[in-house]
C-alpha positions as CSV (number, residue, x, y, z in Angstrom):
1,M,103.7,166.8,136.6
2,I,100.2,165.9,137.6
3,P,99.3,169.4,138.6
4,I,101.0,171.2,135.7
5,L,99.3,169.5,133.5
6,Q,96.1,170.1,135.0
7,D,96.7,173.8,135.0
8,L,97.7,173.8,130.9
9,Y,94.4,172.3,130.6
10,D,92.1,174.3,132.9
11,Q,93.7,177.7,131.0
12,Q,90.6,179.3,129.8
13,N,92.4,182.2,128.2
14,E,91.6,182.9,124.1
15,S,95.4,181.8,123.7
16,A,95.4,178.5,124.9
17,N,96.7,176.4,122.3
18,R,94.1,173.3,121.7
19,E,97.2,171.1,121.0
20,V,99.0,171.9,124.5
21,R,95.5,171.1,126.3
22,N,95.3,168.0,124.2
23,W,99.0,167.0,124.7
24,A,98.2,167.6,128.8
25,V,95.6,165.1,128.7
26,R,96.9,162.3,127.2
27,R,99.7,162.4,129.2
28,L,97.8,163.1,132.5
29,Y,96.0,160.2,131.3
30,G,98.9,158.3,131.7
31,L,100.1,159.4,135.1
32,D,96.8,159.3,136.7
33,R,94.4,157.1,135.1
34,A,91.4,158.0,137.0
35,A,91.7,162.1,136.7
36,G,92.9,161.9,132.8
37,R,89.2,159.5,132.3
38,K,87.1,162.1,133.7
39,L,88.7,164.8,132.0
40,I,87.8,163.0,128.6
41,V,84.7,161.6,129.6
42,Q,83.5,165.2,130.5
43,Q,84.8,166.4,126.9
44,I,82.9,163.7,125.0
45,L,79.6,164.5,127.1
46,Q,80.2,168.2,127.0
47,P,83.1,169.1,124.9
48,T,84.2,172.6,125.7
49,H,88.2,172.2,124.9
50,G,88.5,171.0,121.7
51,L,89.2,167.5,122.2
52,E,91.0,165.9,119.4
53,L,89.6,162.3,117.9
54,D,92.8,160.3,119.5
55,T,92.7,161.3,122.6
56,A,88.5,161.2,122.9
57,L,89.3,157.5,121.5
58,M,92.0,156.8,124.1
59,L,90.3,155.3,127.2
60,D,91.2,151.8,128.1
61,D,87.1,151.2,128.6
62,K,85.3,149.1,126.0
63,T,82.4,150.8,126.4
64,L,81.2,153.9,127.5
65,P,77.5,153.8,128.9
66,E,77.7,156.9,130.5
67,A,77.8,158.4,126.5
68,F,75.0,156.5,125.2
69,D,72.3,158.7,126.0
70,L,74.2,161.6,124.1
71,F,75.0,158.9,121.7
72,A,71.4,158.5,121.0
73,V,70.3,162.1,120.5
74,H,72.6,162.7,117.3
75,L,72.4,159.1,115.9
76,R,68.6,160.2,116.1
77,A,69.0,163.3,114.1
78,G,70.9,161.2,111.5
79,S,74.1,163.6,112.8
80,H,77.6,162.1,112.1
81,S,79.2,163.9,115.1
82,V,79.5,161.3,117.0
83,D,79.8,158.4,114.4
84,H,83.9,157.5,115.7
85,L,82.6,157.4,119.3
86,V,79.7,155.4,118.9
87,L,82.3,152.9,116.8
88,R,84.9,153.0,119.5
89,Y,82.4,153.0,122.9
90,G,79.4,151.5,121.4
91,D,77.7,148.1,122.0
92,S,75.2,146.2,120.2
93,S,72.4,148.0,122.3
94,L,73.2,151.0,119.7
95,V,72.9,149.4,116.6
96,D,69.0,150.2,115.9
97,L,69.6,153.9,116.3
98,A,72.8,153.6,114.2
99,L,70.6,152.0,111.3
100,Q,68.3,154.6,111.8
101,A,70.9,157.4,111.2
102,L,72.1,155.9,108.4
103,H,68.9,155.6,106.7
104,I,68.4,159.5,107.7
105,R,71.7,160.3,106.1
106,R,70.6,158.4,102.5
107,K,67.3,159.8,101.9
108,A,68.9,163.3,102.7
109,F,71.5,162.7,100.2
110,G,69.0,160.9,97.8
111,D,67.2,163.9,97.8
112,A,70.3,166.1,96.9
113,N,70.8,163.2,94.1
114,Q,74.2,162.5,95.6
115,A,75.7,159.1,97.0
116,A,75.7,158.6,100.8
117,C,79.6,158.2,101.8
118,V,80.5,154.8,104.1
119,S,81.3,155.9,107.3
120,A,82.0,155.0,110.7
121,L,79.0,154.3,111.6
122,H,78.8,151.3,109.0
123,L,81.5,149.8,110.4
124,F,80.4,149.9,113.6
125,V,76.6,147.7,112.0
126,L,79.2,145.7,110.4
127,R,81.0,144.7,113.7
128,E,78.0,144.3,115.8
129,D,75.2,143.1,113.4
130,P,76.9,141.6,110.6
131,E,73.3,140.1,109.4
132,R,71.9,143.8,108.7
133,G,75.4,145.2,108.5
134,V,76.6,143.9,105.3
135,P,73.9,144.8,103.0
136,E,74.0,148.7,104.4
137,F,77.5,148.2,104.1
138,I,77.4,147.3,100.4
139,Q,74.6,149.5,99.1
140,D,76.5,152.8,100.3
141,F,79.5,151.5,99.0
142,A,78.1,150.5,95.1
143,Y,77.2,154.1,94.6
144,S,80.0,155.9,96.3
145,A,82.3,153.8,94.4
146,V,80.7,155.2,91.1
147,E,80.2,158.7,92.2
148,K,82.7,159.5,95.3
149,P,85.4,156.9,95.4
150,Q,87.7,159.5,97.7
151,C,85.4,158.5,100.6
152,L,85.8,154.8,100.0
153,N,89.7,154.9,101.4
154,L,88.8,153.6,104.7
155,E,92.6,153.1,105.9
156,Q,93.0,156.8,105.7
157,N,89.8,158.2,107.8
158,K,87.4,155.3,108.6
159,V,89.1,152.6,110.4
160,V,91.4,154.3,112.9
161,G,92.2,151.2,115.7
162,P,91.9,147.2,115.6
163,H,88.1,148.6,117.0
164,A,86.8,149.3,113.6
165,W,87.7,145.9,111.9
166,S,85.4,143.5,111.5
167,P,85.2,139.7,110.5
168,A,82.2,141.2,107.9
169,L,84.6,143.8,107.3
170,E,87.5,141.8,106.4
171,K,85.5,139.7,104.0
172,I,83.5,142.5,102.1
173,L,87.3,143.9,101.8
174,G,88.7,140.5,100.6
175,D,85.8,140.2,97.6
176,L,85.8,143.6,95.7
177,P,85.1,143.7,92.4
178,E,88.3,143.8,90.0
179,N,86.4,147.2,88.8
180,S,86.5,148.8,92.3
181,P,87.8,152.1,92.1
182,P,92.2,152.1,92.7
183,I,91.5,154.2,96.1
184,V,89.7,151.4,97.1
185,L,91.5,148.4,96.3
186,E,94.8,150.3,97.7
187,S,93.0,150.8,100.8
188,A,91.4,147.5,101.2
189,A,95.5,146.0,100.6
190,Q,96.6,148.3,103.7
191,L,94.3,147.5,105.5
192,L,94.2,143.4,105.0
193,G,97.7,144.0,105.9
194,L,97.3,145.8,109.0
195,Y,94.0,143.9,110.7
196,G,93.7,141.1,108.6
197,S,93.4,137.3,109.7
198,P,95.8,134.9,108.5
199,A,93.6,133.9,105.9
200,A,93.9,137.4,104.5
201,E,97.2,136.5,102.9
202,N,96.0,134.4,100.2
203,V,93.7,137.4,98.9
204,L,96.6,139.4,99.0
205,W,98.6,137.1,97.2
206,G,95.6,136.4,94.5
207,E,95.7,140.4,93.9
208,L,99.2,140.7,93.5
209,E,99.1,138.0,90.8
210,E,96.6,139.6,88.9
211,L,98.5,143.0,89.1
212,N,101.7,140.9,87.9
213,R,99.7,139.2,85.1
214,K,98.3,142.5,83.9
215,W,101.4,144.3,83.3
216,Q,103.8,141.1,82.4
217,G,105.9,142.2,79.1
218,R,104.8,146.4,79.3
219,E,106.6,147.0,83.0
220,A,108.6,149.6,81.3
221,V,104.8,151.8,80.2
222,L,103.9,151.4,83.7
223,E,107.7,152.8,85.0
224,N,106.7,155.9,82.7
225,D,103.6,157.0,85.2
226,P,105.2,157.1,88.3
227,S,101.3,158.3,89.5
228,A,99.8,155.1,87.9
229,A,97.1,153.9,90.8
230,D,98.4,150.2,89.6
231,L,101.9,151.9,90.8
232,Q,100.5,152.5,94.0
233,L,98.1,149.6,94.7
234,E,101.7,147.4,93.7
235,R,103.7,149.4,96.5
236,A,100.1,148.3,99.2
237,L,100.5,145.5,98.2
238,R,103.8,144.4,98.8
239,T,104.1,146.5,102.0
240,A,100.9,144.7,103.4
241,L,102.1,141.2,102.6
242,A,105.7,141.9,103.7
243,Q,105.0,144.1,107.0
244,A,101.4,142.4,107.7
245,D,100.5,141.9,111.7
246,A,99.0,138.7,111.3
247,W,101.7,136.4,109.8
248,V,105.8,136.7,109.1
249,L,107.1,136.4,105.4
250,D,110.0,134.3,105.3
251,A,112.8,134.4,102.9
252,D,110.8,131.7,100.3
253,G,107.8,134.2,100.7
254,L,110.0,137.3,100.2
255,A,111.6,135.7,96.8
256,R,107.9,134.6,95.4
257,L,107.2,138.6,96.3
258,R,110.4,139.8,94.5
259,Q,109.4,137.3,91.0
260,L,106.1,139.0,91.2
261,C,107.4,142.2,91.5
262,V,106.0,144.7,88.2
263,S,108.2,148.0,88.9
264,R,112.2,148.4,89.8
265,W,110.7,150.3,93.2
266,C,108.6,147.1,94.0
267,E,112.2,144.8,93.3
268,S,114.3,147.6,95.1
269,D,112.2,146.9,98.5
270,V,112.2,143.2,98.1
271,D,115.8,143.0,97.9
272,F,116.8,145.3,100.7
273,W,114.0,142.8,103.0
274,L,116.2,140.1,101.8
275,V,119.0,141.2,102.8
276,E,117.5,142.1,106.3
277,S,116.2,138.7,106.2
278,A,119.3,137.4,106.4
279,A,120.7,138.4,109.2
280,S,119.6,138.8,113.0
281,L,116.5,140.9,113.5
282,T,116.7,144.2,114.9
283,V,114.4,144.9,118.0
284,S,114.1,148.4,119.1
285,L,111.7,150.6,120.9
286,S,110.7,154.2,120.1
287,S,107.8,155.2,122.7
288,A,106.0,153.8,125.1
289,D,103.7,156.0,127.1
290,S,100.3,157.9,127.2
291,E,101.2,158.9,123.7
292,G,101.4,155.6,122.2
293,F,103.7,152.8,121.7
294,S,105.9,152.3,118.9
295,A,108.5,149.1,118.1
296,S,110.1,147.3,116.0
297,I,111.2,143.7,114.9
298,G,113.2,144.5,111.6
299,R,110.9,145.8,109.0
300,Y,107.3,145.0,110.8
301,H,105.8,148.2,113.3
302,L,104.4,146.9,116.6
303,R,101.8,149.5,118.1
304,S,101.2,147.9,121.8
305,A,103.7,145.9,123.8
306,A,101.4,142.8,123.2
307,D,101.5,143.2,119.8
308,L,105.4,142.9,120.4
309,R,105.1,139.3,121.9
310,A,102.6,138.5,119.1
311,K,105.0,138.9,116.6
312,M,108.0,137.7,118.5
313,S,105.6,134.6,118.3
314,Q,105.3,134.1,114.7
315,F,108.8,133.9,113.9
316,P,110.7,130.1,113.3
317,A,112.4,128.7,116.4
318,G,116.0,129.5,116.0
319,T,114.9,133.2,114.5
320,R,118.0,135.8,115.7
321,F,117.4,138.9,117.1
322,R,119.2,141.8,118.5
323,W,118.1,143.9,120.7
324,S,119.0,148.0,119.7
325,P,118.0,150.4,122.1
326,R,117.8,153.8,120.8
327,P,120.4,156.4,122.0
328,D,118.3,158.6,123.6
329,L,117.2,156.5,126.0
330,A,119.9,158.2,128.8
331,I,117.6,161.2,128.5
332,Q,114.3,159.8,129.0
333,P,114.4,157.3,131.8
334,W,110.9,156.1,131.5
335,L,112.2,154.7,128.3
336,A,114.6,153.1,129.4
337,D,112.8,151.9,132.2
338,V,110.0,150.1,129.8
339,A,112.6,149.0,127.3
340,D,114.2,147.1,130.6
341,E,110.4,145.1,131.0
342,M,110.7,144.4,127.0
343,E,114.7,142.6,127.6
344,R,112.9,140.9,130.9
345,L,109.3,140.0,128.9
346,L,110.8,138.4,125.6
347,P,113.5,136.2,126.4
348,G,116.5,135.8,123.4
349,L,117.0,139.3,122.6
350,R,120.7,139.2,122.4
């Protein structure tokens, strides 16, 4: 497959499909790390083939020093074009330039009487230098919350992987003012469940309890407006609590969640999870190649083999697991091989 994938990538004609090229690079990276990495780095430094962000961010490298000169050129100009690359591959040596870029943008937006959006570059500075990053984030956050709340949907277009998370960001999202725009509160709940530490659980319980008090006795009013922001927030909170990466919600936790539900949709979801938790938990593997890893344990979804092992360890001793390979394993030998490996690595699967 390697020469075929290389040929697909090398096509120079106008009809060459960008999606196919990116698929070819990702597959090549899975089969030949060195060859795939070379193509990805080339396209980061001199983009000619329309490399998609997901492809550009998939390298195993923690940092990419060969791209720092390129990053510096864009940051000095205040450009947004390398924000996600800096967040993924940058280190503390780029913080001063990142702050300079944020100041350039803030001035440009101010001259146009607009608010500057919180960006991936804010998340980079938060991670690498929280002492300076927190006030930068809060300043732009405050203005955006008034004028451009949609750009504060961090879950949708800013936090594109664990590399974008930091203790500083967790603290900010855990301390949001109650009058924050609904889209911000919903995004924060989703992210705290996805990337938050075990301490984030108490924050989410507090948010749900506040929502329950707000609508106590008026549930029907909320349910009559399916597009209501608080219904979306309730969904984000219950999902974050029940499907978090950093903890497992046991039967008692699910019962507490059921009691705090405001809408019948919330009650229905939690009732299903309660029934599921009473039986053996199904462990399944959906994909494990260069396109990504996808597995599940009951209602929990995992994005890497390490995440799968970590989640298994969070369940109490005596938890019953049941291995349920997908029916199409027979026609995907590579997936069958990984499934066999999972069964060997994760004792207790039945």
